[in-house]
SEFIPA-36070 format. One record per residue (C-alpha): chain; x, y, z negated. Coordinates in steps of 0.1 Angstrom, whole numbers. Layout:
N
+--------+-------+-------+-------+
: cadena :     x :     y :     z :
+--------+-------+-------+-------+
:      A :     X :     Y :     Z :
...
+--------+-------+-------+-------+
//
This chain:
68
+--------+-------+-------+-------+
: cadena :     x :     y :     z :
+--------+-------+-------+-------+
:      A :   760 :  -220 :   793 :
:      A :   759 :  -247 :   766 :
:      A :   740 :  -226 :   741 :
:      A :   714 :  -211 :   763 :
:      A :   686 :  -225 :   741 :
:      A :   702 :  -211 :   709 :
:      A :   684 :  -189 :   684 :
:      A :   705 :  -158 :   694 :
:      A :   689 :  -160 :   729 :
:      A :   653 :  -163 :   716 :
:      A :   631 :  -132 :   718 :
:      A :   597 :  -131 :   704 :
:      A :   570 :  -106 :   714 :
:      A :   542 :   -98 :   690 :
:      A :   511 :   -80 :   704 :
:      A :   486 :   -63 :   681 :
:      A :   456 :   -63 :   703 :
:      A :   419 :   -56 :   697 :
:      A :   395 :   -84 :   708 :
:      A :   388 :   -65 :   741 :
:      A :   424 :   -60 :   748 :
:      A :   431 :   -97 :   742 :
:      A :   404 :  -107 :   766 :
:      A :   417 :   -83 :   792 :
:      A :   453 :   -96 :   786 :
:      A :   441 :  -132 :   791 :
:      A :   422 :  -123 :   823 :
:      A :   453 :  -107 :   837 :
:      A :   474 :  -138 :   829 :
:      A :   447 :  -159 :   846 :
:      A :   448 :  -136 :   877 :
:      A :   485 :  -143 :   879 :
:      A :   479 :  -181 :   876 :
:      A :   496 :  -182 :   842 :
:      A :   477 :  -207 :   821 :
:      A :   482 :  -225 :   788 :
:      A :   495 :  -254 :   808 :
:      A :   523 :  -232 :   822 :
:      A :   530 :  -214 :   789 :
:      A :   529 :  -246 :   767 :
:      A :   540 :  -277 :   787 :
:      A :   527 :  -309 :   773 :
:      A :   494 :  -324 :   764 :
:      A :   483 :  -296 :   741 :
:      A :   489 :  -269 :   767 :
:      A :   471 :  -290 :   793 :
:      A :   441 :  -295 :   771 :
:      A :   439 :  -258 :   763 :
:      A :   442 :  -250 :   800 :
:      A :   412 :  -273 :   808 :
:      A :   392 :  -257 :   780 :
:      A :   400 :  -223 :   794 :
:      A :   388 :  -233 :   829 :
:      A :   356 :  -248 :   815 :
:      A :   348 :  -216 :   797 :
:      A :   356 :  -196 :   828 :
:      A :   333 :  -216 :   851 :
:      A :   306 :  -217 :   824 :
:      A :   306 :  -179 :   822 :
:      A :   304 :  -177 :   860 :
:      A :   274 :  -200 :   859 :
:      A :   257 :  -180 :   833 :
:      A :   262 :  -148 :   852 :
:      A :   252 :  -166 :   884 :
:      A :   283 :  -151 :   900 :
:      A :   286 :  -157 :   937 :
:      A :   249 :  -161 :   943 :
:      A :   234 :  -133 :   963 :
+--------+-------+-------+-------+
//
């Protein structure tokens, strides 16, 4: 298993999504607890993950979600 990181084992997936489809895709990933931090380990992924959470909670606050 020495070459498990080799280029011949790499598969790239390209998605041609509309803006609405991209938003739905991102929501589905979030629902599965898949964040930027999980997809992109390191400081950059962590920072993007925090930004994603801030936007989510900001949107909930604007919609007054959870307040009946």
